[in-house]
N, C-alpha and C positions, 0 to 999 in steps of 0.2 A: 299318402302316402304318408306313410311316418320318417319325419327329417329329425329325431330323436337321439340316432346314433346315426348324424352325420357330422365330421367335424369341420368346422368351417372360418375361417377366418377373412376378417372383413379390415378394411386399408382405406382410409381420409384425413389427409391433412385437418378438416373443420372439427372442431370437438364436439359441435352444437350435434352434427350428424352421427359422431363415434355414441354419444350418449344415446340418441335417441334409439341407432339401432341396438347396441348394447341391451336397452332398458325390454324393448318391446321383443329382441330376441330371448332374454331371460323370464318374458309373460308367458312366451309360447313351450318354453321349455328345450330351445335351441343350443347346443353347443356351439357357440360363436364366441370367439378371441376376436376385438376390435383394437385396430393401432392407428396412429396418427404419423406415423413413420415409418415407409416402406421397406427400409431398411429392416428397420425390425422385424416390422412381417416380412421380411427375406428370409433374416436368420434363422424366425420361427418355422418357415417352411421347409428350412433345409435341414433344420435338426428335429424336428417331428412330422413334416407331411401336413396333408390336410386333404380331403376328401373334394370341397369346393372353397375359391378363394374369391372376394367382391372385390375387385380395385378401381377408385378413382382414376381418371385420365390424369388429371393436370394436379402436379403435385410438388413443392417446390424442391424437394432431395431426389428424386427421382419417379419420370412421369411414368403414368401406368402399362403404355407401352413396354419399354423399358424393363419395368418387371414381370409383368409378361412374357416376354423372350427371355429372362433369368430363370423364373420358377418352372418355364416348360424346356429348358435345360438340366432342374433336375427333374420335374416330372412329368411326364409325355401323356400321363393318362388323369391328371389331377382336373378338375374342370374348372374353370376361371371364366370369372362374367367380368365385363368390363364396365363402367358404370361415368357418365360426364353430363354435367349440367350444359355444356358447351357441345350436343349434341350434332353430329351430320351423318350424313351419307358415307362421307369418307374416312372419319374416324371409324365409322364402323365394318365397312370393306378392313381397312388397316388392322381393326383387332382381329376380326374374323384369319387373315393371313398369319397374323402372326400367334393362331392356336385358341382363342377366345370364343366359347360355347353358345355365349348368346351376349347380348348389348341390352344395358337397364339406363335409361333415361331419368337422372334427376329435376327437378326432386320427386321420390318414388312415393309408389303406395306398399303397405306393407304385404296386403295380401296379396295382390302382383309379384313380388319378390319374390315368398315365396312359391307361389306356380310355375315361377321362371325358374326358378331351384329346382323343382321336381319332375319339370318339363326336361331339364335338363340332364336331369340324372339318367331317366329313363332312355332317353336320347340314347345318353353313353352305355345303358346295358343292353339295349337293340344291338346297335354298332359291336359290343362284345361279342353277342349271340349270331350277328352275322359273321362277324370272320370264324368262330369255330366252325358254323356250317361248311362255311367255304371251303377249309384246312380238310373237313371231312371228304367232299364232295372231291379235292380235289385226288386227296388218297383212294377213293375211288374209282376215277375215273371216268365219272361218269355225271358230270354237272349240270345244276338246273335242269336234273329230269330227263337231258339228252346226249345222246351217243356222238362219242367224236373224237378226235387231235389233231385232227391234218388243224396245218395254219389257218384258214380261213375260219374254222371253226372255234379256233383259240383266239383270234381276233372276236368272231360273235361273244363269245365268252365275254373278255374283255370289256366288251362294250353293256353288255348285261348289266355285270358287277355296276359300271361308272354308273348306269343310268338309272339301276333301281333303288340305287339312296335316294335319289330327287324325285319328287312329284310333279316334274314337266309331263305336260303330253311328247305322244311318242305317235310314227306312222313305221310299222311294219310292211316291206314290202318283199317280191320272191314271188317265183309260179309258185301255181300249184301244186298239193303234196310235198313242199319242204318243212313245213312244220314250222307258220307262223302263228299260229296257237299256241303252239307251247311256250316260244317266247313272248309272246304276250302274259301268259301264266308264268312264267321266271321272273318279268320285274312285275309280277304284282308280290308275289310270294317270296321273293326277295327284298322286298320294301320295307317301311315302318309301316303298310298299308295294309301288311299281310295278312291280320285278323280281323280284314274287314272284308264285305263282299267284295266276289268276282262277278261281274255278271257278261253275261254275253250279247249281244244284239245281232242277229243274221241279218243286215241289212237287204240282203236280198230274197227274203222269203216274205217279207210284207209290204204290203201297200202300200200309200204314203200315209193315208186315214189310219189305218192299224198302226204304222210306227210310230205315228202322233199318240196317242194314246196310252199303246205301250211303255214308251218313253217318260211322257211327261203324265200319264194318269188321267185319269177323268171323276166329274162330279156326276154324282146321282141324274139323271136325265140328262145327261149334255147330248146324248144322240138316243136313234132308236135301239133300244138294246144294253142302253147304259142303267143298270138296274138298280146300281146299287156302287157309290163312293171305288174308284179304285187307287190307291197308292204306286205311281209310274216307275218304272226300273231305276231311272234317273236318283228319285228318292231315295229306293231298296240298297242302290249301289250308295250313297253318299256316304264319305270317309275313304269308300273304295276305290275298286277301279272298273272302268265302263271298257271294254272291248267292242268297237266298230266292229263287225267282219265283213268284208268285200263294201268298203264306204262308199267306193264310188256309185253304186248302187242306191244314194240319197238322191231325193229332187235337189232340187233349183231353193225351192220354197222352203224344204224341211233344213238344208245348211244355213239357212239365214235363221233358222229360230234356235234351230242346236246354236251356234254360232252367240247368240243373244244368252244364252241360258250357259252357256259355257263362260263368256264373258262378265257376266254380271253374278253368278254361282247363286241362281235362283231359278224354281220354274215353276211357273202358274200352269195349275190343271188343265187339260179341254171343260170349257163352261164352266168354269171358274174364275175368282178375282183374286184371291189371295195369294201373293209367292210363298213359296216354301224353301227355306233355306238347304242347299246340298253343298257339300265339299269333295268334287273328281277329282281324278285321273282320267284322261282320255288316252286310249290303244286302238288306235285306226290300223285295218290291215287290207291291203287288196295283192293281186297279183297280174293289174294293169299299171301302166306309167301313168302318175297322179299327174307329175309335171307338165306331161305332153296333155296331159285333160285340159287342165288348167290354159293352157296355151291354145285349143281349140274351142273352150269356152263352154266344157260341157262339166266342169267341176268350176267353185268357183273358188278365185284365189284368193279372197282375203279367209274363207272357211279353212283352206288348204295352209294357211300359212298360222291359222290358229292352232292347228295340231303338229304341223311339221316341226316342232321347237327341235327334237330329235328323229333323222330317219336312223331306221337299221334297216341294212338288207340281206336276206337271209339266204347263203348259197344252195343253187341246186345239187343235186348227188355228183353232178358231172366236172362241179370244182371242185370236190370232195370225194373223190374214188376212193382215197386211201380208208375211209372211213366204212367201207362197202363190207369188209369180212365183217367187224364189227356186227355192223347190222344185221347181216345173215345170220352169225352165231347167235344173236341176241332174240332173230326170231322164230328163229328154229328151238330154241329155248321156249319161247312163249307157247307156241303152237304146240309142241310136241306134251306141251304139260296139257295145255288146253284140250287139246285132241284125243290124250292119252296113248301117245305114237312113241314108239322105241327107236327114234330115230337120232343119230350122233351128226349126223351133218349132209355136206355134201361131198360128193367127191372131186378132185381136183382139177379134173376139165371141167365139170358144173362151176366151180369157182371161178375159173379163169371167164368162162361164159359170163357167169352174172357180175364180173368185174367188168368185160370191155361194152355188157348189154348199153343201148341208151338211156334207157329211161326217161322220158318223158317227162313220165308222170311222176319223177322222182322219190321221194324216203314210199310214200302211199304205195305206188306203182312195184315199187321192190318187197313191201311187205306182203300186198297181196299173192306175186309169185313165191316167195318162200311158204305160203300158208298154202297157195294151192297144192305145193310138191310135199309138204307134210300130211294134207289130209289124203291124199290121192298114192301117197308111199306104199310099197311092194316090198320095202326092205330096208334097213338099219340106214342105209349108204344111200343120201339123198342125188337123183339125178334132175338137170335141169338143163334146157337147148333155147335157143332165143324163139322156136317157136311156138314155144309154150306162151308168148308174150299175146300173140293172136292167130288161134288157130283157125282151119277151114269152120270148124265148127261155129267158133263165134264171131266169122263173120257172116256164115248163112243165115245164124239167128239176127244179127244185128239189121243186114238187109230186108230181112222177111220182118220185123216188127217195127222198124225205126227208121225207113227209108221211104219217101213217097208223101202220097196224101192217104193209103189204106191203114185205117185206123182197126185195129183187133178191140173184143172185148176184154175185162177184166179177167173173166174166168179162162177167154184162150188163152191171155199172155203169163195166165199161171202154169196153162197144160206146157205152153211153150219152153218156159221156164225148166219147169221140171224134166222133161227132155231133155233139155240142153245141158241140166248136172250130169243127169244119166249118162251122157252120153262122154263127158268128162268121167267119170266114175266108172265108167267100162262092164255096164251095167250091173254094176252092185248097188244094191236098192238099199243095205244099211248106210255104205258112205256115202253114197246121194242124199238119205234121209239125215245125216248128220252136218254135210251142206247146208241143204234146208234150213236146220232150223227142229225139224220136226220127228216123230215117233217113226216107224219101218209100218205100223197098224195105219197111220193117217197116210203116208205116203202109197200102203196099198190100196186106201178107200180111194183116194183121189185118180190113180190111174186105172181101177175100175170101172171110175166113172163113167172117164173118158174112153174107155172101150165101148160099155155101152152109150155113148153119143148123147 
């Protein structure tokens, strides 16, 4: 970053420190004015302002804390860094409370000093960009890519805003179909890590061995089939966010390995010996009660507390019914465009039924119901009844194929599903082909093959 056009003020009652700072800044081509008096520095700041101010904390005329407070009253946007040879955690916390951007220890290295200034400027620019983006999202009524203006959603959005700005680990809980992954994306997309990778791990889709290899990577020859070195997803996501979906499916042994990697911020590939550094934010999601699993002994309490810095609960659709009309309108628009249907929406009676329906599958189930209605529409005005959730045809299909111990071949399963879709499409092959994602010729060929046995 070019700091030559950044106006800076430096104040320290030590004349030697001031001379060294002035000489180094002049050599680096930086616009720095140096003061031994905090009162004179404050006067210059009030008169001409500055982009960055660096102040000592212990000075006879006015201490750095008071100077910081007075400068903040004049300009809340200026970057103020505090510096002291008597550094302590208490001083750092107090300085941050009063609006300091960062804390520098004396004696300081000039290269480290310039890096701190650059980092503070970049952080301020990012915060400004995020504020502008948040304002645009509020005006559009669609925040974080999610629909909703109910009280519980406003509370959720408020939590996302606060948590996205920091890099703590997060557990997202909520029923299936509520949008937990959308929340995880929002925490990443509106965070300082937004330009780094967002990597999703489906913990229920991989065996323990495969999960370890996927997360940590492996060296060539580490196991049968490991023909070359592979970088793990934790390394690939470094600098960004790693999202564990259904984290409760991770085994006890794997939880232990992950906890160690998260604590130490490095990983060792399977079959390797050299650790690789990582910088990760962990976001985990589950539709189960992790606290209960901890009490039952099926989820490690130490791993749970390592992840559970912040817990965000995503509300069910039943808890935010006032958002249902907005969802329906959005889904109608989405699917009429996707399937080229000239539909306007649902009739008033159908809207009331949609509003009152239980929706145990939450937003995902509502979305599927609207999609089905748009696909099967006979007119511009859609109709929906609660029977559409689970028709006799659906029940027969499920009972025939997924109950008991009688299994069918993939070919039989495909044919049964084609007949099921044809039944929903009232025998119209063009609509059935569209639902199935194939052309009419392919559908005709599959039906002909079935007829010929």
